[in-house]
N, C-alpha and C positions, 0 to 999 in steps of 0.2 A: 504494499500497500504505499510507503513513504520511500521506498526507492521507485516504484512507477505509476503506481495508478495516481494519487496524489502530486506528484511532482511535474508531471508532462503535463497534465493541463492548466497547472498556476505559470509552468515557463512557459508555456502558449499564450496564454492570455495576457502573461508583461509582454514577450515579446510583438504583439499583436496592438498593445494600447500604450507600448513605449518609443523610444528609438533604441535600435539596437545597445548603443554606447550603454544607456540609462539602463537598460534589462542586466548586458552584462555587467556591469559593474554593482546592481544590487547581489547577482549571483555570485561573486569574488567577495562576499562578505562572509561563503562557508568557512573557508578556515578559519576565520574566529570564531564562528559559534562552534565548531569542531572542537578548538582549542576548553572554550566551557566546558561541553560535551564529556571530552574526555574525564576533565576533573571530577564529574557529578555521575556519570555513569559509567568510565573505567577505573573510576578512583586512582587516574595519575595525578602524580601531584602536580600544581600549577607551573607552567612555562611561561613564563614572561618574554621568551627570546621566540617562541615560538608565536604568542598570541602579539608582538611588537611588530615580527614580520609580517604577520597577516594582516595588520593595520596598511602597512607601507606594499601589501600587495596590493590593495582596496583601488588606493590612491595609483600604484601605478597605471592598472587596468583603467581608472577613468581618465588619468591625463590620457591615454591612448584611443578612448574611442569615443568619450564623449564631446560631440561637439560644442559649439556656442549658439548651436542652434537648437540644443537638445530639448525636449517637452518634458514636463510631469503631470500625469495623471495618475490620481488618488488610486484608482483601481490597482492600474498596471503597477504602481510602487509595494501596494500589500500581496499584489501576487507575487511579482518578483522576490519581496522578505519572505512570504510564506512559502515560494517555491526553495528557497534557500534553506530555511529552517528544515522542511519536511528531508529533503536531502542529507542535510548535514546530520539528522536524529536517525536518517535511514544506516547513513555508514557508519553511525555509532554502534548501531544496534547490530547490523553486522560484524562487525569487528567482534564486539563482545557473545554473541552467540556464535560465532564461528561458521564452516560450513560443516552441512551433515557428514558423518562419515562414513565413506566409502561412493558419493556425490561428486564428479566432476566440477571442474568449475565452465562445462557449458551445458551442462545440467542445470546448476544451479543456476546460472545467467536465463537459462530456457526457462524455467518453470517459474522463475522473479516474472517475465515477462507476459507467459502466460496468466498468472494471478492477475498482474496489474491491468492486463485487456479484459481478463472477463469481468473485473468490475467494473472498467471503463464502460463494459458494451451497453448494457442497459439504462445507463446514465446519458450514452451517447442517443441510443432511441429515444429515449424520453425526449432529452429538450432539442433535437436536432431530426430525429426522425432516419428515414433510409437513409444512404448514402445515394450518390447520383453516379451515374452510368460513369465506367473506368474506363479510357479507352489504353491504349498500347503503351503511348508513352508514359501517361500516367501510373501505371503495372510498374514501369520501369521504375519507375521515381518511387514506388512502396514497396521493389523488391530492394532498392537500395537500402533505402530507410529500416526496412525491416533486419536484412541481412549483415550490412558494415555499419550503417547507424547506430542499429541496435543490439541483433545478437553478438557480432563478433566486438565491438566497442566492450558489450558489458560483461560478455567473458571476460575479457581482458583487463575490466575494472574491477570485477569483484576476485579475480587472482592477484591482480595488485594489493586489493585491501588483507588477503590471508596472507599475504607478505611484508606488508611495510607497517610500521604505527601509522593510527589514524588519522595524526596531525600531519604526517608526511604526504600520504596520498591525498586530503583534501585540499593540500595546497598545489596538488599539478593540476587542480578543477583549471587555474587560472591561464594554464596554458593554453584552453579553448578560447578566449577573446582576443590573448594574442596571436595564435596563432590567424584566426581568422583578419587580424589585420594584416599581416603580413601576407596572407592571398589576397588580400584588397589592393595594396599595394604594388603585386609581380603580376595578377589577372587581371584586375579592373584598374589599374595608372592611378591609384589613390596615394595621392606622397602623404608622408610621415614627416611633419617637422618638430623644430625642435622639441616643442612641449611632448609631443607622442613619443619622439626619439627617449627623451627623458624618462616618461613612463612607462617605453619601455623597460630600461634599464634599471628602473627598480621591480615592475614585476618578475623578470627574471634573477635579480637579485633574491626576493623575497622565494621565488620556488627551490634556489639552489640551497639559501639558507633553512628551507623547511626539510631540508633532507640530513639537515647534519643537529644533532643531541650534545652540544657543550656539555660536559662539568667542569665545573670550578669548584678544586678542593683547596681548603684554609688550610694553610700550615703556620703550626705554629713561629714565630718570631723567633729569629735567633737559634732556633733548632733546626742543625743539618745532619739525617741520620750519618752516621760514619758506616765505613763496609763491615766492621763486625757486629754493632745493631740491624744490619741487614738479614745475615746469618741466623735462617733458621733453624735455636736448639733441636736438637735429637728429642729429649726427653726433660722433664723436671725445669722448662723454661717457659717464659710468656714471650709470645710473639709480639716484636713492636710493632704498633698499625699507625 
């Protein structure tokens, strides 16, 4: 429900009612939300490092994708924020419960997509009725969205969730609007000015920093362990920590 059934409708409402840059920036808030949920749900220690870089990432994405003519719609903003919350909670709970034993990443993603689709089917029929006729071009588009943008993407996504810390996974979501900006410049001739390039650098820095878990160890002033103190006694002694 959180990863598919609720997230996708909220995502498309935000994308329809808001400029793409605003919608992408709202979605970029996910790493900050995950950093908070990791403390409350996964009982991890608060990480000021990841929270701070999450804020940097949101700022960077905003500089890249929000133009001077960006518009704001209340419904779109609420949908964008709600979508970020549902995805962040879904990712966190997926990390907490893990993948069932004996279930492959492909089956895991397939069942989640199936369950989300079954949830949306009666809602869609109730509010929009039967879909219009689909021609060959539209069918190819659905195949691309379903197989590549859906199944393949989520197989890799859920596999990454099981392999990486949840906060590291969440910050990788910043790649989506960044890649979109690069493709826009490469394929559509859109230009990236100094502001956009600065935001690009900030977002990339946040993505890289989000994969690092720095540990800051306090050392007593004036105490440097000697070589003899670093040797672990065979018996009858106490290890120096």
